[in-house]
C-alpha positions, 0 to 999 in steps of 0.5 A, a space after each residue: 500500500 502506498 504511504 500517505 501523509 495526511 496534510 489536513 489539520 483536524 477540524 473541530 470546535 476549537 479549530 483556529 480561524 481568522 479573528 472575526 471569522 465564523 467558529 466551527 460548530 458541530 452537533 447532531 440532527 439525529 441520534 440513534 435511539 428509539 425510533 431512529 436507526 442512525 446518527 446524522 451530524 450537522 456542522 457550520 464552518 467557515 469556508 477557510 477552516 482547516 486545509 482549504 483552497 481559496 477561489 478568485 471570488 475570495 478577493 475579486 468581486 465576480 471572481 470564479 467560485 470554488 465549485 467552478 475551479 478546474 481540478 487539475 491544479 490540485 492533483 499531481 506532482 508537487 514539491 514541499 519546500 522547508 522554510 520553517 523559521 523564516 519571517 515575515 516573508 518567504 522571498 525569492 532568496 529562499 527558493 531554488 526554482 530549478 526544475 520545479 514541478 507545477 505545485 509548490 507547498 511551503 512549510 513555514 512552521 516547525 510545528 503548526 500552532 493549534 491556536 490562532 497565530 497573528 504572526 504567521 509567515 506570508 509569501 512575497 508576491 515577487 516570489 509568486 511572480 517568479 514561480 509562475 514564470 517557472 510554470 508553477 500552477 499552485 502555491 500552498 502554505 501551512 500558514 493561514 494565508 499567502 498574505 500577512 494577517 494585516 494586509 488589506 490589498 492582498 498582493 500575493 493573492 492578486 499575483 496568483 490571480 494574474 497568472 491563474 495560479 491556485 492557492 492552498 492554505 493552512 496545510 499541516 506539513 509538520 511531519 513531511 520531509 522536504 522533497 517531491 510528492 504527488 499532491 491530492 487536494 480536491 476542493 469541495 464543489 461549493 458552487 457559490 463559495 469563495 473557498 472550499 475545504 480540502 482533504 489534502 494528502 501527499 504520497 511519494 512520487 515513486 508510488 504514483 504508478 504503483 
């Protein structure tokens, strides 16, 4: 059986979200008991909780919603690049762009925090431009956003938009060694949402055709 790295943080009531965003709520519509043969859970979450894909609708009025994004960028060869400890931005000086696959994931934490971190490491928009010029079609991070938490103009997000690059955020890369993998991170088909949760996994490149 192929080895898998589950790079999706657990989602529960204490999952961190941007300050002011909707906290996760989980409950039950039905429980097994007299006259009821099943448990049926209900949940209310932000589209940006846990591992998720931002859609252009997140930062552009009239942009493509999550359910209309093509799936191809979210499936295939990727490279995990360890920049843990870098602050406040991952820049062009931190990345070797030689022979990059179409997907790049940045590990910015040695250990991802389980509570909100306002000082997470963001991505320099100039790096997004460089990655796109080298054929990268998806950029992911274990941080809460490509842009700093205080950003109002979201330059890294707009850099992805100019080059049709997709975004994954809040991945869990603590146990993943730097290197090349196959990424599987398909967003839910939420037809009107600005983002969608993903169940993101990695497996070794050598296992793709196993």
